[in-house]
C-alpha positions in Angstrom: 112.1 97.5 83.3 112.7 100.2 85.9 115.5 101.7 83.9 113.3 102.1 80.8 110.5 103.8 82.9 113.1 106.2 84.3 114.2 107.1 80.8 110.5 107.8 79.9 110.1 110.0 83.0 113.2 112.0 81.9 111.9 112.4 78.4 108.3 113.2 79.2 108.7 114.9 82.6 105.6 112.9 83.7 105.5 110.9 86.9 102.2 109.3 85.8 103.4 107.4 82.7 106.0 105.3 84.6 103.3 104.3 87.1 100.9 103.3 84.2 103.8 101.3 82.7 104.3 99.5 86.0 100.7 98.5 86.1 100.2 97.5 82.5 103.7 96.3 81.4 106.1 95.6 84.2 103.9 93.9 86.7 102.5 91.5 84.1 106.1 90.8 83.0 107.2 90.0 86.5 104.2 87.8 87.2 104.9 85.9 84.0 108.5 85.5 84.8 107.7 84.1 88.2 105.1 81.7 86.9 102.2 83.4 88.7 98.7 82.8 87.5 96.7 85.8 88.9 93.0 85.4 89.8 91.2 88.6 90.8 87.7 89.0 92.2 85.9 92.2 93.4 87.3 94.7 90.9 83.7 95.6 90.1 83.4 97.0 93.7 85.4 100.1 92.8 83.3 103.1 91.5 84.9 105.0 88.7 86.3 108.5 89.3 87.1 108.1 93.0 90.4 107.9 94.8 91.0 105.4 97.6 93.4 104.2 100.3 93.8 100.5 99.6 94.9 98.3 102.5 96.1 94.8 102.1 97.7 92.0 104.1 101.4 91.5 103.3 103.0 88.1 102.6 105.8 88.5 100.1 107.9 90.9 97.9 105.6 89.7 95.1 102.6 91.3 96.7 103.5 94.6 95.1 103.6 93.5 91.4 100.6 91.3 92.0 98.5 94.2 93.5 99.8 96.6 90.8 98.3 94.3 88.2 95.1 93.2 90.1 93.9 96.7 91.2 92.6 98.7 88.2 94.0 102.0 89.6 97.4 103.6 89.3 98.9 103.0 92.7 101.3 104.9 94.8 103.0 103.1 97.7 103.9 104.2 101.2 107.0 102.3 102.2 109.7 102.3 104.9 112.5 104.7 104.2 115.1 102.0 103.9 113.7 100.9 100.5 114.6 104.3 99.1 118.3 103.2 98.9 117.6 99.8 97.2 118.9 99.9 93.7 116.3 100.2 90.9 113.2 99.7 92.9 114.1 102.5 95.4 115.1 104.8 92.5 111.8 104.1 90.7 109.7 104.8 93.8 111.6 108.0 94.5 111.3 109.3 90.9 107.6 108.6 90.7 106.6 110.3 93.9 106.1 107.3 96.2 106.0 108.1 99.9 108.7 106.9 102.3 108.1 106.7 106.1 110.7 106.9 108.8 109.1 104.5 111.3 111.8 105.2 113.9 110.7 108.9 114.1 107.0 109.6 114.9 107.1 113.2 113.7 108.7 112.3 110.4 106.2 109.5 109.9 103.3 111.9 110.5 104.8 114.3 108.0 105.1 111.5 105.4 101.4 110.6 105.9 100.5 114.3 105.4 102.5 114.1 102.1 100.5 111.0 101.1 97.3 112.8 101.9 98.2 115.6 99.4 98.7 112.9 96.7 95.2 111.6 97.4 93.6 115.0 97.3 95.2 115.4 93.8 93.3 112.3 92.7 95.9 109.6 93.3 95.4 106.3 94.9 97.6 104.9 97.7 98.2 101.3 98.7 99.4 100.5 102.2 100.2 97.4 104.2 98.8 98.2 107.7 100.6 95.3 109.3 103.9 97.2 108.6 105.8 94.1 107.5 105.5 90.8 105.8 103.8 88.0 107.7 106.1 85.0 108.3 103.2 82.7 109.2 100.6 83.7 106.7 98.3 84.9 109.5 97.1 88.5 109.4 98.9 90.6 112.1 97.8 93.7 114.0 96.8 96.7 111.9 98.4 100.1 112.6 96.2 103.2 112.5 98.4 105.1 109.9 96.5 104.2 106.7 93.1 104.9 108.4 94.3 108.3 109.7 95.5 109.1 106.2 92.1 108.2 104.6 90.1 110.1 107.2 92.2 113.3 106.8 92.0 113.0 103.0 88.3 112.4 103.1 88.4 109.2 101.1 87.2 105.7 101.6 89.4 102.7 102.6 89.2 99.6 100.4 90.1 96.3 102.1 92.1 93.9 99.9 93.2 90.3 100.5 96.0 88.5 98.8 97.0 84.9 99.0 99.6 82.7 97.2 102.5 85.0 97.0 104.0 83.5 100.1 104.2 80.2 98.3 105.7 81.5 95.1 108.3 83.6 97.0 108.4 82.9 100.8 109.7 85.5 103.2 113.4 85.2 103.6 113.9 83.0 100.5 114.8 83.6 96.8 113.5 80.2 95.6 110.6 80.6 93.2 107.8 78.1 93.1 105.3 79.0 90.3 101.7 79.0 91.3 98.3 80.8 91.7 98.0 84.1 93.4 94.5 85.2 94.4 93.4 88.8 95.1 90.0 89.7 96.5 88.9 93.4 96.5 86.3 94.4 99.0 83.7 97.2 99.2 85.0 100.8 99.9 84.3 101.8 103.5 83.7 105.2 105.0 86.5 106.2 107.4 85.7 108.9 110.0 88.3 110.3 112.3 86.2 109.4 115.4 86.3 105.7 114.2 90.0 105.9 113.7 90.5 107.3 117.2 88.4 104.6 118.8 90.0 101.9 116.6 86.6 100.7 115.3 87.4 101.1 111.7 90.8 99.5 112.1 89.2 96.4 113.7 86.4 96.4 111.0 88.8 96.5 108.1 91.1 93.8 109.6 88.0 91.6 110.0 87.0 92.3 106.4 90.5 91.5 105.1 90.3 88.2 106.9 86.8 87.5 105.5 88.0 88.2 102.0 91.0 86.0 102.5 88.8 83.1 103.7 86.5 83.6 100.8 89.2 83.1 98.2 91.0 80.4 100.1 87.9 78.2 100.1 86.9 79.1 96.5 
């Protein structure tokens, strides 16, 4: 799938088309192959014509194709730099303008977020996992400020997103697939001010909202 999108990129010189292909073709194919039945709620919360920073909890490698399919926007990811060298997925992300962050170097990480901010100002949407890594327990970990700093500087709203079920289909540290239901709940866009980022108020508010969205779909 990735190889074909790279061929299209070379033929068209367009980074947008491979991203559209990922959302409309590759992600559904991956979910079908893994036996995932996707249930999405809250897509109606997203106004048309706006760019956002989407923030989600992180449970499994399958979060990415699931969110690609569930969120009706062409998503760009901010990922740790090590993924850049992973065959196929790293090549795809590099070729389509995804952002890589060197988490071991604060200055380089800040520069990467500035690059992501330029993407948003050009009308692109960014998805980030503020926990920074996959949860091994299923519980939501502490949120880092990076995604919120990015949204505040770009002047866009943050959209909280909750995902459940991917950790059962493909658990962290395992390659054994267990087909099942994955649920995604998309919340209301929230204003993000730099003062709220500095105080941590928006970080706590969004983490609480992601938890509420998770509980909502867990009990439904």
